[in-house]
C-alpha positions, -999 to +999 in steps of 0.1 A: -059+360+425-084+361+454-104+392+460-113+397+496-145+417+503-144+433+537-172+426+561-195+453+572-181+453+607-146+458+595-152+490+577-187+503+581-209+519+555-224+553+553-261+552+549-260+586+531-236+576+504-220+545+490-186+557+504-170+534+528-163+548+563-134+534+583-140+530+621-111+553+629-128+581+610-159+578+632-140+573+665-132+610+667-168+618+673-173+614+710-207+619+725-193+622+760-169+649+749-197+667+730-218+666+762-190+680+783-184+708+757-221+717+758-223+716+796-193+740+798-210+763+773-242+762+793-223+769+826-208+800+810-241+812+794-248+840+785-211+845+781-187+825+760-165+799+776-129+805+784-100+781+782-098+778+820-131+759+821-116+733+798-081+731+813-087+701+836-108+683+811-082+686+783-052+679+806-066+648+821-085+634+792-067+643+760-031+644+749-018+669+724-023+645+694-060+645+701-065+681+693-081+672+660-107+651+680-116+681+702-118+704+672-139+679+652-164+676+681-167+714+686-172+720+649-197+691+648-218+709+675-215+742+656-228+725+624-258+713+644-264+748+658-260+735+694-232+759+700-216+789+683-181+802+681-178+837+694-145+846+679-148+879+660-112+880+647-118+850+624-148+845+602-138+809+595-136+788+626-119+760+607-087+780+609-088+783+647-068+761+671-086+741+697-074+766+723-090+795+704-122+774+699-126+765+736-120+801+745-151+812+725-179+787+727-214+799+734-244+777+739-274+784+716-310+782+727-312+749+707-283+735+728-298+746+761-332+732+751-315+699+741-299+695+775-331+705+793-349+678+772-383+694+776-387+709+741-377+743+755-394+776+751-400+769+715-423+740+724-440+761+750-444+793+729-455+774+698-484+756+715-517+764+700-545+757+724-577+746+707-606+737+730-628+712+714-660+713+733-677+682+745-708+696+727-692+689+692-687+652+701-722+651+716-737+666+684-720+639+663-733+613+688-768+628+685-766+627+647-757+590+649-786+583+673-810+601+649-798+587+616-784+552+621-813+527+622-794+495+629-789+492+667-756+473+662-742+499+638-754+527+661-736+511+691-705+504+671-704+540+657-709+555+692-681+533+707-658+542+679-666+579+682-653+579+717-620+565+706-614+588+676-583+610+677-589+647+679-580+654+643-606+630+630-633+645+652-623+679+640-625+668+604-659+652+608-672+683+625-659+706+598-673+683+571-707+684+587-706+722+589-692+726+553-716+702+536-746+707+558-767+678+568-790+683+539-762+676+515-753+643+531-780+619+519-769+588+538-754+600+571-747+565+584-728+556+552-709+589+553-700+586+590-690+550+584-660+561+563-646+579+594-656+555+620-646+522+604 
């Protein structure tokens, strides 16, 4: 008896579980269809979609046996909170037909932000502005000038200071304030752990 082990291309593997996934299972998820659904929902926003918006799309692109594909993609977008189903008569959208689903799709803020591709209002509203004054960097540079004796080390530290990311400069400044200069016996050695 010969045991044939399928190749990875033939079946496909889920990265999340050892379960095999057949290509026909994944073919029902259609990014183009998902984009069209989301675009229709955004066009209707703030209202829910109605079936008329999808009539041409569904008539020209899908035959009746592909209803499961349409449903799968709508539900997939709901699960990712890109759209919601605004259909009050049913609490479980899994029991709705494709027609009922497309007659009640509403774009969420997450879906709109996704299509705008700019991070949306969440990105704008959640920005915290911290102005780190040039003085803080200059004070660290002055500390290097005063405490580092070796000219090569001094130049290396000053060059590296200019290239440090904001978070590191912030950390160094806070450490200097918290520990106080008197508590740091060898400033050059201490700064070296941040600058090297």
